[in-house]
C-alpha positions in Angstrom: -6.4 3.8 27.0 -2.9 3.4 26.2 -2.6 6.5 24.1 -2.4 5.1 20.6 -2.8 7.4 17.9 -3.0 5.2 14.8 -4.9 1.6 14.1 -4.4 -0.5 10.9 -6.2 -3.2 9.2 -4.4 -5.4 6.9 -4.5 -9.0 5.9 -4.9 -11.1 3.8 -7.2 -8.9 2.4 -9.2 -6.7 5.0 -11.5 -6.1 2.4 -12.8 -9.8 2.3 -13.5 -9.9 5.7 -17.3 -9.4 6.7 -16.9 -7.8 10.2 -14.3 -5.2 8.7 -16.7 -2.2 9.3 -17.4 -3.5 12.9 -14.2 -3.8 14.1 -13.3 -0.4 12.7 -16.6 1.1 14.3 -15.1 -0.4 17.5 -11.5 0.8 17.4 -12.6 4.5 18.2 -12.0 6.0 15.1 -13.0 9.4 16.3 -9.4 9.2 18.6 -7.2 8.1 16.1 -6.3 7.6 13.0 -7.6 4.4 11.0 -5.6 3.1 8.1 -6.9 0.5 5.7 -4.0 -1.8 3.8 -5.6 -3.7 0.9 -4.5 -4.4 -2.7 -7.7 -2.6 -3.8 -9.2 -5.1 -6.2 -12.6 -5.2 -4.1 -12.5 -1.6 -3.5 -15.9 -0.6 -4.8 -17.4 2.9 -4.6 -20.1 1.8 -2.0 -17.2 0.0 0.3 -15.1 3.4 -0.1 -18.2 5.4 1.1 -18.9 2.8 3.9 -15.2 2.9 5.2 -15.4 6.5 5.1 -18.6 6.4 7.0 -17.2 3.6 9.5 -14.3 6.1 10.1 -11.4 5.0 8.0 -9.0 7.9 7.1 -6.4 6.5 4.9 -6.5 3.5 2.2 -3.0 2.2 1.8 -3.0 -0.3 -1.8 0.1 -2.4 -2.8 1.2 -1.5 -6.1 4.2 -3.7 -6.6 5.1 -2.2 -10.3 4.5 0.5 -12.7 3.8 -2.4 -15.3 0.7 -4.0 -15.2 1.9 -7.3 -16.7 4.6 -7.4 -13.6 2.2 -6.0 -11.0 -0.2 -8.9 -12.1 2.4 -11.6 -11.8 3.8 -10.5 -8.6 -0.1 -10.9 -7.4 -1.2 -13.8 -9.0 -4.1 -12.0 -10.4 -4.6 -11.1 -14.3 -6.2 -7.5 -14.1 -4.9 -6.8 -10.6 -3.1 -3.7 -11.7 -5.9 -2.0 -13.3 -8.6 -2.9 -10.7 -6.1 -1.4 -8.2 -5.3 2.0 -10.1 -9.3 2.1 -10.1 -9.6 1.9 -6.6 -7.2 4.9 -6.1 -9.7 6.9 -7.6 -12.8 5.4 -6.3 -11.0 6.2 -2.6 -10.1 9.5 -3.3 -14.1 10.2 -4.8 -15.2 8.9 -1.2 -13.1 11.3 0.4 -10.5 8.8 1.7 -6.5 9.7 1.9 -4.6 7.1 -0.3 -0.9 5.5 -0.3 0.5 3.4 -2.5 2.9 0.6 -0.6 4.9 -1.5 -3.1 7.3 -4.0 -1.7 11.0 -3.4 -2.2 13.2 -6.2 -2.8 16.8 -6.2 -4.2 15.1 -7.9 -7.6 13.3 -4.7 -8.1 14.3 -1.7 -6.3 16.5 -0.8 -9.3 14.2 -1.3 -12.1 12.3 0.8 -15.0 9.1 -0.7 -13.5 10.0 0.7 -10.0 10.7 3.8 -11.4 7.6 3.9 -13.4 5.8 3.1 -10.2 7.7 6.0 -8.5 6.9 8.6 -11.2 3.4 7.8 -11.6 2.7 8.3 -7.9 4.2 11.7 -8.3 1.9 12.9 -11.0 -1.0 11.6 -9.3 -0.1 13.2 -6.2 0.1 9.7 -4.3 1.9 9.0 -1.1 4.5 5.9 -1.4 5.1 4.3 1.6 7.9 1.8 0.8 7.1 -1.8 2.3 10.7 -3.8 2.8 10.7 -7.2 1.8 11.6 -10.1 4.0 11.9 -13.8 3.7 8.9 -14.9 5.3 5.4 -16.0 3.9 5.7 -16.8 0.4 9.3 -15.4 0.3 10.5 -18.0 3.5 13.9 -18.7 3.3 14.3 -16.2 0.1 17.4 -14.1 1.8 17.9 -12.9 -1.9 15.2 -10.8 -1.6 17.1 -8.6 1.2 18.1 -5.1 0.3 22.1 -4.9 0.1 23.6 -1.7 1.7 23.8 -0.3 -1.5 20.1 -1.0 -2.2 19.4 0.9 0.9 21.5 3.7 0.2 19.6 3.8 -3.4 16.4 4.3 -1.4 18.1 6.8 0.9 18.7 9.2 -2.3 14.9 8.6 -3.3 13.5 9.3 -0.2 15.8 12.7 -0.1 14.7 13.5 -3.9 11.1 12.7 -4.3 9.1 14.0 -1.3 6.2 12.0 -1.7 8.2 8.8 -1.1 8.4 7.6 2.2 10.7 4.6 4.2 9.0 3.9 7.7 11.6 1.1 8.6 14.2 -1.0 7.4 
């Protein structure tokens, strides 16, 4: 009623919530863009079809590195990288749009593994929506993760030169 044009479901892990499809249907997906933000490890072909039928338009998946071991270590789940990459294929096969959402920190913004992720997304024609690290949650009090002015300049250059990379906020 207030004119929202998009609604997002995020976590924790929204695909682990048994009533997610009910919430999506109740959010009037016929009237707005519906986005589910997930790590992708629970996305099966059946779940992807159910999301699409319920009204989901976009599935954004957390991918934090272009290297499997680094991503798995960051996520604390061996095999998470491979399951997430498979989830991109599964989501697209179900007719969903996809986006990769890496968490960008001072520690990774200039690394080779971050560059590999950006290059992979470009080859696969996947939008990258950068998520800026913040000293909250498991990183509570960790101000070293914050991007420096130089890091932000680097990201600005990346956004200007790579059309598939977006930065929504800082």
